N, C-alpha and C positions, 0 to 999 in steps of 0.2 A: 417173570414167570412165563414168558411167552415160549411158544415151542416152534422151532424151525421146521417141523413136519407138518404143523397144522395148515389146512387151506382156509381161504375165505369163504367157502362154504360152508365149513364144520360149524358147529353151535359151541357156545362156551358159556362159562358161569360168571355172572356178575353178582357176588353174594350169593343171595337165593335165587336170583334169577335167572331165567334159562334165556340167553340172546341167540336167536336161531342163525344168525351167520356173523362174520366179522368184518362187515362193511357198514359203518356209521355214518350219519349225517352230523357234521360239528355245530356247536354253537355259533350262530351268526349274529352279531349284535345288531338290532334294528331291522332283521329279517326274517329270523327262524320261528315264525309265529305258526299255528297248527296246520296252516293249508301247505306252507314250506315244508313242514315235516312231513304231512301226509304224501305230498308228492314224493319225497324221498322213498317212503314206505311202499308207494305203489310200484316203485320200480324196484322194490327188493330191499332196501336198507333194513338191517336187522334191529336197528335201534337208531333213534333221533333224539337230539338234544335241543331245547328251546333256545331262543334269544337270551341275551343276558337280562336278568330281572334283578332290580335293587331290593336287597333284604329290608332297606328301611322304608321303601314305598310299600312292601308287603306289611311290615309290623305296623305302619300307621294306616294301614287299609286304604291306600289310594284307590279309587273306583277304578280307574282304567287299567291300572297295573292288575288288580286282583280278579276283573272281569273278562280283560282281552289278553292280557300277556299270560295268564296262567290257564287260559282256554285249552282244554285237551279234547279233540273230536274223538267220537267213539270209534271210528274206524281207524285211528292211529295204532291202536293195540293189536288189531288182527294179525300183524307180521312181527310183534316183537314191542318191548318196552318203551316207554317215552320217559325222559329224563328232563327236569326243569333245573336251567343252570341259574345260580344265585351269585350275586357279589356284594360284597360288604367287608366291615373290619371290625365289627362290634359283636364279641361272642354272643351275649344275650339278646341283641337284635336279630342275629342269625338264627339262634334257637328258635324265637319266634316265629321267624319267616318260614324256617325249614318245617315247623310244625304245621304252618297255615297251608304249605305247598303240598305236603303230604295229604292234608286233608281235602286239598282241590282234586286229588287223583294221581298225582305225579307217582310214577314207579320207581323212580331214582332220582338222586339231586347230584348235580355237578356244580363244583364251586370254581369260580374264576379266580384264579391267582397268578394269570400271565397277561391279561390285558394291558398293553403299553400306553394306552390313550392318556394324555395329561387329566384330562377332566375326572378320569377313575382313579388315577394313581394318587391325585392330589386329596383325595378322601381317605388314603390309606388302603384301599383296596385293590384288586387286579395284581399287576405286577410289583406294586408297592410292598405287598407281603412278602416277597423273595427277600427283602432286606430286615423283615421282622419276622423270624420263624417261629418264634415263640407265641406270638399272636396269631399267626397262620395256623399252628397246631391247635390253639384253643379256638378258633372261629371253627375248624373242620370239626374238631370233638363237639361243640355246640351242635352243629348241623346234624351229626350223626345221631346224638342223644335226643335232639328236638324232633327230629323226622321218623326215627325207627326204619329208615331205609337206607339201601346202599348208597353211599356216597362217594363219587369219584372227584378228583380235583384236577383242573386243567392248568397246566404249568409250563412255563419257559424255561429254558435250560439254565438262564441266569439273567440278571437285570441289565448287565453290560457285556460287551463282546469278551470272549475268554473266560468268564465266569461259569462255574457249575454249582452254584447255590441251588439252582433247582433240583438237582439229584439229590443234594443232601437233604433238602426239604421233603423231597418224595419219601425218603426212608424213614423220617421221623412222621410225616403223617399217616403211613401204614402202620409202624410200630406203635405209636403213642396216642393217635386220634381213631384209629380203627378204619381209616378209608379203604374202601373195596377195590379201587384201581386208581391208576395214574394215567392221565392223558397229556402226554408230553409233546410240546413243539420245540424241537431242539434248535432253535435259534434265540439268540438273547433278545430280551424286550426292546432294546435301544434299536436293533435293525428293523423292527416291525416286520414286514414280510420280504425284505430284501436278502438277497444271496442264497447260496444252497443251504438246506438244514444240514446239521451234522447228525446223520445217521448212525455214525459209529457211538456217540454219546447214547442215542436211544438203544442200540443193541447192548451196551454195557449196563444200561438200567434194567432192561428187560431180563438180562441174564443173571441179575444179582437180587431184583427185588422179590419180595414174597407176596406179591399181588399182581395182577394182569397190568401191562403197561399197553395203551392205546396211543397208537402212532399219529401224529398231526402235523400239518406243516408242509406245504410245496408239494401236495399230492392232486395233480391235475390229469395225468396222462395215464392210460391203463397199463402200458408196460412198465412205466416208471414207478407207478404205485405197487404192481406185484414185485418189482425187484426191491424195493424199500421194504416191503412187508417179509421178504425172504431174509435180506439183509440183516434187519434188526430183531428178528424173531419175536416181534410184538404180537400181542394176543388179538388185536384187531386194528383197522385203520379207520380214520376218522376224516371224512371228505367235507371241504369247506368251499371255498370260492371256485374250485374246479367242478362243483356240481351245480352251480347256479346257472339256470337255463339249460341244464343238461343232465337232467335225471337218468338218461340212457347210460351215464357212466356207471351206475350202480348194477345195472343188469348186465352191463358190459363184464364188470369184475366178477360178477357172480356166475357168467357163463363162459363159453370157450373161446369167444372171438369178440372183437371189438364191434360196437353198435354204432351205426351212423344212420340218424333218423333222415327221412325224406323230408322236403320243404312242409308237406301238408301235414305230417306229424308234429312239426315244430309249432305251425300255427294252431293245431288242434291243443297241443299243451299250452301254449300261451292263452287260448280261449279258456282252457279249464282254470288257469290260474287267475285269470280276470274275473271269473265266474265266483271263484272261492273268495277273492278280496272284496267283492261286492257283498256276499254272504256276511263276512267277518266284518266289514268296515261301512258299509253302505255305499251306494254309487259315488257320492262326492269326495269322500275320504279314500275310496278306492282308485278313482280316477288318478289322484295324486301319488298314491302309493306305487302304482303301477308303473310311474315314470322312471323309477329305479330299477325296475325290473325288465324293461323293454331292451336294453343294450344285451341282456344276458341270452335274449333269444334271437335279436335281429342279426347278431353274427352268425348265426347258425342256418340262416335262411338260404345259404348258397347264391347271394345276389352278387352282381357284379360290384366292384367297390364303389362306383359313383352311385349306383342305384341303391346300394347299403347305406350310404350317407344320406341319401334322399330320404330313405325309410325311417331312419333313426331321428332325423329332425322332424319328419311328419307325425311320428309318435309322440314325440316330445311336445309338439305344438297342439295335438288335438285337445280340444276342449271338452269332449264326451267321449264315452266309451263306445257309442254309436259310430262315431268318426273313426275309432280305433279299428273296430269291426269292419268297416268299409276298406279301411286300407289293408287289413289283412286278406280281405276277400280279393283285392285287387292284387295283392302278392301272389295268390294262388293261381290266378288268372294269367299273371304275368303281363299285368296292365301297369303301366308306369304312371299314367295320368293322375291318379288319386294322390299318390306320394309326391309327386313333382307339384301338384297345385297347392299343397299344404307346405311344401318345403320352401316356396318362394317368399 
């Protein structure tokens, strides 16, 4: 139900929700907590989806899951809805988890039926549900009924190369389970993130489905994203890895030109992320969590290859966030000594 005449800056409807534009942050497993979502919102994302959360963990009231992974910051809603992504393959457990997530303040839910990771699939969840369409429909129906919220489902085009079972399942999810939209990653689960997404498949689904189709997969560069949005007629685009350490991609897509931040802006954004991580996790856990985030930003600092490598190594070795701040300050000054000292 996408429109080739729509612009990314146009609002659209997800069930009863008004989404202010058509650029979203995708669910990023192990990453998409409240401050990662809030960062995307600060740069214009009309909607953000949480990291993947276990329906079983919510159902059994795992403390860290319920208190940390379901946390929504009040500022997140200032520019659009917040969605929590759930995974699981038991309809009654999903019904319970969906009700709890709704009570925790989610505006919408997203169900993961596309994750190719073996530890998820072996539980019958994620992309494994592509091979169990009746169960997938039952899980989605339970989420809709349990939450009373708009529910979207994130799908792959199929489990294996050449399959289009994801498209057939998408039609059933909308018609039989009452799903409000489909987020389609038009690659098979087997290839993970390799190869070019089949945007023609996405265009086919967008043209025939009686619900919005959100395009995901391979969306990294501004001009490529704009072309894929136009080619597919999708209702929205969902940015994932291309937005990590690059929130400027959101403002670029919603503006009239590419946005390339200065080094000082990249450092300032990294410092904002560190401060938010400390607020969320405490200093010790934030120090560890940030080690996966440093590469996202370091590649955008405009350093020479050797200096970038030294900075990357130094950030990973830093034992405290104070050392990290000293490194960032040296980067702004153009002083190599701090990074070189820690890199040896």
